[in-house]
N, C-alpha and C positions, 0 to 999 in steps of 0.2 A: 250777347249782344240779339237785338230784335232787327232782324233782316240787314245785319251789318250796321245798325244804326243804333245811336244812343236816345232813346225817347224818353226813358225815366230811369230810375236808380235801380228799380227791379230788373232790368236788362243786364244789369251785370252781376257774374258770380263773383265770389271772394277772391279767387285767384286773379279774375281780370282787374278787380279793384287794387290788389297789390301789385301787379304790372305795372299800372297806371301810375302809381304812387312812387314806385322803384325807378321808373324811367324819368320821371318829374324830377326826383332828387338828382339824378345823373346830369340832366340838363341844368337844373339850377346850379349846380357846383360850377359850371363853366358855360354860361347861357349865351355867349358870343361867339361860341367854338364849333356851331352846327349848320353853318350856311352852306348850302348844297344839297342838305339830306331830301328836301322837296324841290329841288330845281326843276322848274319847267311844270309845276302843278299849280293848280287855280281853286282857290276856295270862294265860294260865294256866301257873302255876310249878309242874309236877309234878316234886317232887326225893324220889324214893323210896329215896335215899341220901343220909347226912350232906354238907351243905355250909357253907361260910361265904362264901367270896369270889363263887363263881359264882352261888349264888342272891341274895345281897344286891347284887351289882352288877346282874344283869339286873333286879330288881325295882326298884333306884334308877333304872336307865337308864329304865325303862318310866315311873316317876313323873316323871323329869328332863324326860320328853317331853309329860308332860300327860296320859298314859293311866293306867291302874289294872292292878291285878293281883288273880288269884284262886288260890288254892294248895292243895296238899296235899303233905305232907311223910312220909308213912309208909304202908305198905301196909295196917297195922293200923287207919288212920283212913279207910279207903276202902272201897267194897265188894268190892274184890279179896280182902280178908279174908274175905268171905263166900262167895267162890267165883266172884265176875264175871271173865270173860276179860279180858286184856289188850285185845283188839280191841274189845270192847264199850266198856271203859273210855275208850279214845281216841274213838271215835265219839261218846260222851256228852259228853267234855270239849270237843270239837270244836264242839258246839252252843252252847257258852256263851261262847265265847271267839274273838279272831281271830287268835290265835298261841297255839302250844304249846311251851314250853321243858321237854324232859324229860331228867332224870337218872335212870337205871336200872342194876340191877346186872349184867342180861345184855347181852352184846356183840351189837350189832345191833338191839337195841330200837328205836332212833329210827327205823332204815330200815325196819323191820317198820311203824312208826305212820305214817310218811310215805306207804306204800303203801295206808293205809286211810283216812287223816285228811282232813277236809274244809277244814282249815286249814294253814297252813305248820306244820312240825317243827322246831325246832332242837334239837340235840344238846348236851347240858349235860354230857356224860361217859357213856359206857356200858361198864360192866365194865372190862375190860383192853384194849379196843379203841381208842377215840379220846376226845378233847376237843377239838375244833376251834375253838371259841371262845376256849380258851385259848392256843393256838396264834397265833391273831390277836393277842392282847394282847402274845404274847412278840415277833411281827413289827413290831408297832407300837413295842415298847420299843427293838428293834435299829434300826428306821428312825430314831427320834429320836436314838439315840446315834450312829450311823455316817452318816446321811444317804442311804445307800443300802442295798439288799436284795439286793445281787448281789456275788459275788467274796468274801464274809466265809468265813472258818474258824471253825465252832461245835463246841465239845466238848461232848458230852451224857453225863453221868456219872451213875451210881447203877444204880437198877433199871429196866433196859430191857426186862425180861420184861413185867412188869405194870404199869409205868407208863405209862397211857394219852396223857398230855401228850406223851412222848417220840415216839409214833408220829405224831400229828399234826403236831408241830413239825418231825420229820425230813421229813416228806413237803413241808411248805411250803418249807422251806430250799432242798431240791433241786430243787423245781420253779421255783424262783427263780434257781437257778444259784449255790448256795454249796456249800462243803465241809462235811461233818458227820464228825466223828471221835467215834466210839462208844467210851466208857471203862467198862464194866459193872462190878458188883460180881461177885464169884466166884458163880456158878451164876445169875447174873441177866442173862443175854446177851439179845438180840434172839431170838425163836424163829426157826426156820429158815423158817418161811413168810413172816415179816415181812421177813427178809433177801432171800428169793426175790422178794416183791413189789417192794421198792426195786430190786434188781439188774435186774427186768425193765423199770421204769419209767425208771431213772436212770443204769443203767452198771454197771461192773464194781466190785469191792470189793477192796481191798489185802489181800494175805496177812495172816493175823491175827498180831500179835506181842506180846509181854509189853509192858505200859504203859511199863516202865522204857526200852525200846528206842525209843519214839517221844514220850517227853518227859513222859509223865504218872506216871512211878513214884512221885514225892514225894507224890501224893495219897493213898497208901496206907500204912498205919501199920506193915504188915508184908509178907511174901511175898503174892503175889497169884496165883492160878491163872488168872485171868480174861485174856484177850486183847482188845488193843486193834485198831480196823480202821477203816478211811474209806471213805465214798462221796463220789464228788465230781463236779463239773463241771469242766473243764479251767480253771486258773488259774494265777496265778503261784508256783512252788515245787512243783507237780505236773506231771508229763510222763508221756508214754506211749511205751514203748519199741516196737520193730518188730513186736513180737507182740501190741501193744495192751494191756499188762498195765501196771497203776499201778506206778511209781517212787515210793517215798516220799522225800521230803526234808523234814528238819524245817521245819514250819509252826507258828510260835506261834498259839496260839488268838487269835480276837478277844473271844470270850465263853466262860466255863465256865457251863455250864447244869446245875444239880444237880437231883436227885428223890430224895425218900425212899424207903427200903425199904417196899413196900408189903404190910404185914402182913396186912392184912385180906384179901388176895387171895392168900395162901398164900405170900408171900415171906418169906424168912428171911435176915438178913445174917451173913455172919462178918466182925467188925468189924475185923480185921486186912484183910480182904479186900474191904472196902468204900470207894469213894473219898470223900475228906473234903476240905474247903479250910479254911485259917487264913490267918492274918496273914503268917506266914512262907512259905507257898506264893506269894502275890501279890508278895512281894519278890524272887523269883527272876528272872532274866532273861526265862526262858521263859513265864512268866505276866505279865511287866510290863506288857502293854497289854490283859490281858483285864479284861472286866467280869465280875461274878457275879451269875448270875440262878437264879431257882428258883420254880416255880409254886406254892409253899407248899400245905399246912403243911409244916414242916421238922421233922426230929429233930435229930441233932447233924451232919449231913453239911456245914453251913455253920455256922462258928463265930458266937456272938451278938457277939464281937469285931468282927466285920466289918460290923455292922448300920450302923456310921456311917462306914464307908470309902467314900471318894469313888469307888470304882469298883463298889459294890455297887448293884444295880437291882431287887432282889427286890420292896421296897415299891412301887416306881414301876411294876412289872408289875401288882401287884394294883391299883393305882389305876387303871390303864388300862383296867381292865375295864368301867368305866361308860361311857366314850365308845365303846369297840368295839362294845359291845352296844347303845348308842343307835343307831350307825350301822348295825348289823346288823338290827336292828329296823324302822327307817325305810326302807332298801332292800327288804327282803324283803315289807313291807306296802305298797310302793308310794309312800311318804310322801315318798321323796327318789328322784330319777331316777338309774338306772345310766348310767354314760357309753357313749358308742359303741363303746369298746373292751371292756366287759364282755359277755359272753354270757350272756343269760338262759335 
C-alpha cells in the first residue's frame, strides 16, 4: 500500500490482491451477515465526477458492514467552488471520517490526497489514469470463472488511451502472470508512456499487427487502421526466439474485455474502426471459449442481445463491486487481518 492508501494498482503486492479477493469471496457467500464489522465507522464518499456502480457499491459495502457514509458529489456543492484548495478540502474531510473514497477528474489526485490525508484514501477513478477497485472486481470475476489468475489470455478492446479501467486491469493481469492482447479503436491506442511503463515492468511487446492477422478482425465493421499487440508472461502458445523477441502463435482469448469510447475525455470513435462484439462473433471458433466483460456503462460495443448469453459476465462484474469493496474497507481499516503473504 502507498501510505496505507490505494491510489493505483501498483500499490498492491500479489499477496495483497489475493487477500482482497479471498475476503471478498467470503463476504459474497453470505453478504447480509456482516453488519457490525464496521460499526461506528464513517466513510467519506467524495465523487467529484459522475458514478453509478462505483459510488453505489462503495456506499452499499460500508452499510453492509454496519458503518455509515457522508458524501459530496459535485465541486459546486463544496467550498472548492468558493476557492478552497484541494489540499485543504482533503484535510477537512479527514477530520470527519475514518476513510476517504475519492473520484476526481484529474489524474494523480488520489496520490496527492494520500500524501496529506490523516486517513486512508481509496482511488475510485482519477481522470484517464487508473481505477484500481474496478480492476479488483474484474479479477474476482475471472477468478470465479476460471479458478485461477495465472496463464490466462485476456483481450482488452476499445478505448485504451482514455479508459482508466484498462490501465489498472492490464497491470493487475500482467503482475499475476497472464497475457494481455490489446485491441484498440482507431486512434485510441495506449499512450507511448503507458506502453513504456508496462514494458519496463513486464517485458517485451509483440510487433504491432493488424487485428485481422491475430484473430480480431471480425470485431471491426470495416477497415481498421489500429494495430493489435500483446504483452505477456511466458505460457503455452507464446515462445521466445533466440533474440528474445516474441513469436506470436494464434492464442484464443479466455475473455474479451470491452470499454466504451470515453467521449467526456476527448475520445472520438470511427464506428468502422472501433471493436464491437455480437452474437455472431461468439459463435466463431476463435472466440468459442471467451467470456464477455465490460466495466460499464456501455454504448454499442457490446450488443444488448448478449445480455442473457451464457458467457456474458458484465452484470456479474458490477455485482462483485460490493463484496470487493467490503473486503478492501475491512483490510485497510484493520477490521480484518492481512495474511502473512501480504505486505503492508
